[in-house]
N, C-alpha and C positions, 0 to 999 in steps of 0.2 A: 427638253427641246420639246418642239408643240411643230408636229406637220401639219399642210394648208393644202390646198386648190382652189382656185378661179379659174372659171370663162377666159381662157385664149384665144385665141386665130381660131376659126374652124373653114372649111370648102365642103360643101354639101356635093358638089360633083365626084370628091374623092371619099364621100362617105369617112371626111376626117374631121373628127369633133376635140379640136384641142380642151385643155385646159394646162396652167397653167403650178407649177410646185414650189410653194415655199414653205417656208422653215425657222418658226422663230427659237432662237437660243436663249435658252435659259442661266444663269451666271454660274453657275453651277460645269457647261458643256465646253467640252474642250473640244477645241478650233479641231486639229488634226481630223478628227470621222466625220465633221463635217461638209469638210476641201474636199473627203478619202472618197465623199457622195456625193459629190458631183453640186457644189453645192460655192455658190462667188456672195461675196459682202450684198444686198442693196443699197445705195445710192445716188440714189434718180433724182429727192424731190428732196426740196427741207424742212419737210414735217414728215409724221406716220416712227412708228418703231424702230428705236436708235438698232435692233439687232436680227433683222429681217436679211436674211437671205434666201436667193434665187438659184433654180436649176438651171443647166445651160449647161452647151459646148462648154466644156472650161477645156483650160489650155498647162499641163504641166511637166515637168520637166523631170522626169528622174538622174540626178548631179553623180549618182554616182558611169553612170554610162553617160555622162555629157561628153562631148566632143565638137574641138570645130572643127570643119570643113574646112580646104585649102581658099577658097572665093574667100570667105569672113574670113579668116583669119587678114588676109589679106585688105580687106576695109576697115575691124576694126584696127593696125598697124597707124591708118588714114590715121583713124582718132586720137585711137595714141601721140600720135606725133605732137595732138597738144597736149600735152604735159597735166593732163588735169587730177590732181591732189583730191583722192577718196576717199570722204571723213561717214564714219557713223554713230547715230545720236539716238534716245531714247523719241521719244513723240515732248514731254516735258520739253526735254534739255532743248531737243533744233529750238519748239515755241516760242522758249526762252529766250535766247540767244538771238533767233533768225526769223520769228515767228512773222515782225511785220516787215522784212523788208522780201519775206517770201510768199506773204500774200498779194502783194503789190508784180511783185516778178512773172508768177501762174498766170496773173491774167493779163498782164502785156505780151508774156510770153507765146502763150495760145488765142490771143488777137491774134497775132502774129501766124500763127497755123494756121487758123483756120475761117482768118478772118472777121473772129469774133469769140468771147468768152463762152465758152458752153459749158464749165464750170461757172453759175451767176456766185453771186460773192456770199450768200447764203445760202446754198449749197457746201459750197469749198469752205466755209468754216464750218459746217456739218462736218463734217469726211475728217479737218483738223484735229478737232476738236473732243468726239466720240471712237466707240468702241467704232471694229474688231483695232484700229490705226494704234499701231504699237513703236515705231519702230519711225527713220528718214531714210535711207541713203544719203548723200550728194558729195558732189566733185565744186570742186571753187579753184579760181585759177588769180594767183597774186594773191588772194586771200578775196576774192573776190564769186561771189554765189551767180555758179553759168549753169549750174540743172538738181536738184532736188526731184531722190522718187521715194512715195508713201510705201510703205510697207505693210504686210500684215505676218506675221513671226507668231511661231511658240511649238517645241516641243521637235523641228525636226524640220517644220514646215515653216513657207517664209510665199508671200501674194505679194509679186509683182503690180502692186494695183493702179497706181498712179504717176505719170511719169511727168515734170517741168523740165520743160531743156531755153538754153539759150538761142534764139534764132532770131531769123530776118531781120536783123544790122549788115550795116555797110559791109561793114570788117571781118573776114570770115570766124568763123563758130564749128565748134567735134558736129558732125556728124549726129541726127539725134540716133543710128542704129546705135552706134557706137556704147551705150550706155545701158541698154541691155545684155550684150553678152555681159559689159563688168559688169552688171548686179550677178549674174551664174559664174560666173567665176570666185567674184567675190563669194556667192552665197557657199559655191562649193569648199571655198578656201576655208572655212569658219563649218561645215560637217552634216551641213543642212541634207538632208536628202531630196526633199519633192520644192521645187519654184515654182510655185503656179506664175499664170502668165494673163489669167482673165482670162476672154473669152478669145473661143476662133470660129466667128464668120468671118463669112464673102471673103472673094482675092483679094481683101485688104488684109486679109491678116496674116498673110503669108510671111510674111519679115516678120513673126516671131516662132515659124519652122526653120525659117532659111539659112542652111549649110550647118544644120545642130542638127546631135541627135538624142533619141532620149528620149522620144518626146511620146507625149500617151497623149490624147482626148477620150473629154466623158463622151457615150452616146443614150448615155440616156439608162441603160443598166453597166456599163460594166466601163474599165479604162480599157484601149481598143490603142496598138502602139502598129493599126496600119497605117500609110500618107498616104498610098493611093487613093483606099473610101476615105482620108481626108481633106483632097483634095476635089474628088468628086463632088461629097458635102461642097464647100468649099464653093466649084463651075457654079452644081443645083442653087444658090444661094443665090449669083449674084444673077440666074437666068429669073427666079419670079421676083427677084427685087428689077427685074429692066436694068440688068448693066451689064 
């Protein structure tokens, strides 16, 4: 693997001159040490290296310590009442059986949630067809696809990378927060060690940790389980962003 840096944000008044840290994965490099060092897969553009990773305040759960608090269990029972069927398939098998449908639904569901498809067609295609995507966890209702999550999975780790789910229609749909909990239950059932949940920036990211134990975040040097410190960092993010 090759680690390098590029210029990042600067603040002259506070004497902070930032550099973004990147990693290029070689074919022989295992994923667990890369994730354990605070890196996540880069997917911001339709072009560029397929094996680039960036260092960020990433979030993970030690699945042996996972416990779901009462209030979140209550929320999850509401989700479970929709009686969805959960399945898992390799990327290749899922794309062969449901690829065309999944592409169309992903854009439709993104537009319903965000007002636009934040992944354009080229970027979505790059993610679906390139590394490090390995598996797809998906949910059906009466044989109809209602959600799917793109996973990176290797030797004890799994990354809940992108999730797309039915929403915005006139009929009731399963709430989005339930898919995250169901993913965590699936990961624990399958004997995985760590579930990575992407980044933990800003107040809006708190849904990833609400009512869950076993949380750790990457602070740039090590994994930290201090939730009070994480909340403070997220509040500081919001202040910097003016929200």
